[in-house]
C-alpha positions in Angstrom: 65.9 107.1 78.8 66.9 110.0 81.1 70.5 111.1 81.0 72.5 114.2 81.7 76.2 114.9 81.9 78.0 113.8 85.1 79.3 116.4 87.5 82.8 115.6 86.3 84.0 113.6 83.3 86.0 110.3 83.6 89.0 109.9 81.4 89.9 106.3 80.4 92.0 104.4 78.0 89.8 101.9 76.2 89.3 100.3 72.7 90.5 96.9 71.6 94.1 97.4 72.8 93.4 100.1 75.4 95.2 102.7 73.4 92.3 105.1 72.7 91.7 107.9 75.2 88.0 108.7 75.9 86.3 111.4 77.9 83.2 109.8 79.4 80.7 112.4 80.5 77.4 110.4 80.8 75.9 107.0 81.3 75.3 106.5 77.6 79.1 106.8 76.8 79.9 104.7 79.9 77.7 101.9 78.6 79.4 102.0 75.2 82.8 101.7 76.8 81.7 98.9 79.2 80.0 96.9 76.4 81.9 97.7 73.3 85.2 99.3 74.0 86.6 97.5 77.0 90.2 96.5 76.3 91.1 92.8 75.9 93.9 93.3 78.4 91.5 94.4 81.2 89.5 91.3 81.9 86.1 92.3 83.3 86.0 91.8 87.1 83.4 92.3 89.8 83.5 96.1 89.6 82.9 95.9 85.8 79.8 93.8 86.3 78.5 96.1 89.0 79.1 99.1 86.8 77.2 97.5 83.9 74.3 96.8 86.2 74.4 100.3 87.7 74.7 102.1 84.3 71.7 100.0 82.9 69.6 100.9 85.9 70.6 104.6 85.5 69.6 104.5 81.8 66.3 103.2 82.8 65.9 106.1 85.2 66.2 103.9 88.3 69.4 105.2 89.9 71.3 108.4 90.6 73.7 109.3 87.8 76.5 110.1 90.2 76.2 106.6 91.7 76.6 105.3 88.1 79.6 107.5 87.7 81.2 106.1 90.9 80.6 102.5 89.7 82.2 103.3 86.3 85.2 104.8 88.0 85.6 101.7 90.2 85.5 99.5 87.1 88.1 101.7 85.3 90.3 101.5 88.4 89.9 97.8 88.6 90.9 97.5 84.9 93.7 100.0 85.3 92.2 102.2 82.6 91.9 105.6 84.4 94.0 108.4 82.9 94.5 112.0 83.5 92.9 114.7 81.4 96.0 116.0 79.8 96.1 113.4 77.1 94.2 113.7 73.9 90.8 112.0 74.0 87.8 110.9 72.0 84.8 113.0 73.0 81.8 111.7 74.9 
């Protein structure tokens, strides 16, 4: 598995109720959010599925990490989970 930090972190609200703030800096943390921490209120849609596939491909060393970041951002936007960086967050 080849990973490195993204050019810029992505800040999202996730966790069971979407109340926890996370700083996602790499594909490993993005996979954790997509698979384990996606809020119940944000039903996974097409962008979520695309992001899961892109992150998995990235973790296998088969895609560009920035492409994986963009897919994760799209999923977070779709689920209305993006936040600004001024809130407190759980590290990545």
